[in-house]
NUZABA-620483 format. One line per 5 residues: number of its first residue (from 1); their letters; for each residue x, y, z of N, C-alpha, C. Coordinates in pm, whole numbers. Layout:
N
NUM = A = X Y Z X Y Z X Y Z | ... .
//
This chain:
103
1 = MAVKE = 8680 12801 11192 8589 12896 11135 8465 12824 11082 | 8483 12720 11003 8370 12647 10946 8288 12579 11055 | 8355 12528 11159 8284 12463 11269 8200 12565 11345 | 8257 12682 11373 8184 12787 11445 8065 12834 11363 | 8087 12852 11234 7979 12895 11146 7868 12791 11142 .
6 = NATSA = 7904 12665 11138 7805 12557 11136 7726 12552 11266 | 7791 12585 11377 7725 12581 11507 7630 12699 11527 | 7658 12812 11462 7577 12932 11485 7471 12956 11378 | 7481 12891 11264 7380 12912 11160 7337 12778 11103 | 7215 12776 11057 7162 12651 11000 7209 12635 10857 .
11 = QSREV = 7269 12520 10828 7309 12487 10692 7306 12336 10677 | 7288 12292 10558 7278 12148 10537 7414 12082 10558 | 7409 11956 10589 7532 11880 10611 7616 11877 10484 | 7551 11863 10369 7623 11858 10242 7699 11988 10215 | 7635 12101 10241 7700 12230 10219 7819 12244 10314 .
16 = YLKKY = 7798 12205 10439 7906 12213 10538 8023 12124 10497 | 7996 11998 10459 8103 11906 10422 8177 11953 10297 | 8104 12010 10203 8168 12062 10081 8262 12177 10115 | 8215 12266 10200 8299 12380 10241 8419 12332 10322 | 8395 12235 10411 8502 12179 10494 8609 12115 10406 .
21 = ESLKN = 8569 12033 10310 8664 11967 10220 8745 12069 10141 | 8677 12174 10096 8747 12279 10020 8854 12344 10107 | 8817 12378 10230 8913 12441 10321 9027 12345 10357 | 8992 12218 10377 9094 12119 10411 9194 12102 10296 | 9142 12093 10174 9231 12079 10057 9319 12202 10040 .
26 = RYLSK = 9261 12319 10062 9340 12443 10054 9451 12443 10158 | 9417 12402 10280 9515 12394 10387 9628 12297 10352 | 9591 12178 10305 9691 12076 10272 9782 12122 10159 | 9728 12194 10061 9813 12244 9953 9910 12350 10005 | 9865 12430 10101 9954 12531 10160 10063 12465 10245 .
31 = VDELE = 10028 12356 10314 10127 12282 10392 10233 12224 10298 | 10188 12166 10185 10283 12112 10088 10374 12222 10033 | 10317 12337 10003 10397 12449 9952 10497 12496 10056 | 10455 12503 10182 10545 12543 10290 10661 12446 10303 | 10633 12317 10297 10739 12216 10307 10836 12228 10191 .
36 = RLEAE = 10783 12252 10070 10869 12268 9953 10958 12391 9968 | 10900 12502 10017 10978 12624 10035 11083 12609 10145 | 11049 12538 10252 11146 12515 10359 11262 12429 10309 | 11232 12328 10228 11338 12243 10171 11426 12325 10078 | 11366 12412 10000 11443 12499 9909 11532 12594 9989 .
41 = RTRCQ = 11478 12649 10099 11557 12738 10183 11675 12664 10243 | 11653 12543 10291 11761 12462 10347 11868 12434 10242 | 11825 12400 10120 11920 12375 10011 12001 12501 9980 | 11934 12615 9977 12006 12741 9950 12103 12774 10062 | 12064 12750 10187 12155 12775 10299 12277 12685 10293 .
46 = QQDKT = 12257 12559 10257 12370 12466 10245 12461 12508 10130 | 12401 12550 10020 12480 12596 9906 12558 12721 9943 | 12498 12810 10020 12566 12931 10064 12686 12897 10152 | 12668 12801 10243 12779 12759 10330 12892 12698 10248 | 12855 12616 10149 12955 12553 10064 13033 12658 9985 .
51 = MSLFI = 12963 12754 9928 13029 12859 9850 13116 12947 9940 | 13069 12977 10060 13149 13057 10153 13278 12985 10188 | 13270 12855 10215 13389 12776 10244 13482 12774 10124 | 13425 12757 10005 13503 12756 9881 13579 12888 9864 | 13511 13000 9882 13573 13132 9866 13679 13154 9973 .
56 = RTLKT = 13649 13119 10097 13745 13135 10207 13870 13051 10182 | 13851 12929 10133 13964 12842 10103 14049 12900 9992 | 13985 12950 9887 14060 13010 9777 14139 13133 9823 | 14082 13214 9910 14149 13335 9957 14268 13304 10046 | 14261 13193 10119 14369 13163 10214 14477 13073 10156 .
61 = NPQAL = 14460 13028 10034 14558 12939 9972 14623 13008 9853 | 14743 12967 9821 14813 13028 9708 14745 12994 9576 | 14777 13071 9471 14719 13048 9339 14762 12915 9279 | 14886 12878 9299 14937 12749 9249 14974 12663 9369 | 14939 12538 9362 14968 12447 9473 15098 12372 9447 .
66 = DNWDV = 15183 12372 9547 15310 12300 9537 15294 12153 9576 | 15198 12126 9664 15175 11988 9707 15026 11966 9732 | 14991 11842 9755 14853 11800 9772 14788 11870 9891 | 14665 11920 9871 14588 11983 9978 14448 11922 9977 | 14420 11834 10074 14293 11763 10077 14175 11859 10097 .
71 = TIWTV = 14196 11968 10168 14087 12064 10191 14043 12127 10059 | 14138 12171 9979 14104 12232 9851 14037 12129 9760 | 14089 12007 9760 14030 11901 9678 13883 11880 9719 | 13858 11868 9848 13724 11843 9898 13629 11957 9865 | 13677 12080 9876 13592 12196 9851 13566 12216 9702 .
76 = MVEKG = 13663 12189 9619 13651 12221 9477 13592 12110 9391 | 13620 11985 9423 13580 11875 9336 13454 11808 9390 | 13351 11803 9305 13227 11737 9343 13240 11586 9328 | 13297 11542 9212 13312 11398 9191 13410 11372 9077 | 13455 11249 9071 13539 11204 8961 13473 11082 8898 .
81 = VVHKD = 13458 11085 8766 13393 10975 8695 13499 10898 8617 | 13515 10771 8648 13612 10686 8579 13541 10618 8463 | 13599 10634 8343 13539 10579 8222 13605 10446 8185 | 13542 10370 8095 13594 10240 8051 13730 10253 7984 | 13755 10368 7919 13884 10386 7850 13994 10431 7946 .
86 = KSITF = 13967 10420 8077 14061 10453 8185 14085 10603 8201 | 14005 10686 8136 14014 10830 8158 13925 10866 8278 | 13949 10982 8334 13870 11030 8448 13820 11169 8416 | 13693 11192 8440 13636 11326 8427 13613 11379 8568 | 13680 11490 8600 13660 11555 8728 13553 11662 8712 .
91 = VFNNG = 13451 11654 8797 13342 11751 8795 13361 11840 8918 | 13377 11970 8893 13400 12065 9001 13267 12121 9052 | 13269 12174 9172 13148 12228 9233 13089 12344 9154 | 13169 12412 9076 13117 12525 8997 13060 12477 8863 | 13060 12346 8837 13004 12291 8713 13106 12261 8607 .
96 = AEIKV = 13229 12309 8622 13333 12284 8523 13373 12137 8525 | 13412 12086 8410 13456 11946 8398 13591 11943 8325 | 13679 11854 8375 13808 11832 8309 13826 11683 8293 | 13852 11640 8169 13876 11499 8141 14026 11477 8130 | 14075 11377 8204 14217 11347 8209 14236 11202 8168 .
101 = GAE = 14337 11177 8087 14370 11041 8051 14343 11012 7906 | 14320 10883 7877 14303 10833 7738 14198 10913 7663 | 14232 10952 7543 14137 11025 7460 14135 10972 7321 .
//
């Protein structure tokens, strides 16, 4: 648009460059915003898949576990933090934390 306008009407180089820079900066800020929104959408889609798997796993498994189930462990537990006092804090995907061991 700016190039076509510059070709069809007389304007100083300074005015053209100022307008061009303004449009370029506006474009680059929109590209950055688009990339941020796409990353957020990807994160939300991954979180949705994780939650769907979590819900499906809970529905297909009994309320109390009789023996070890690696699938439930993987879906439910985000991480385990081992402390110097030999206790472990389990952090679940839903944000809950349980500390086990020395207190």
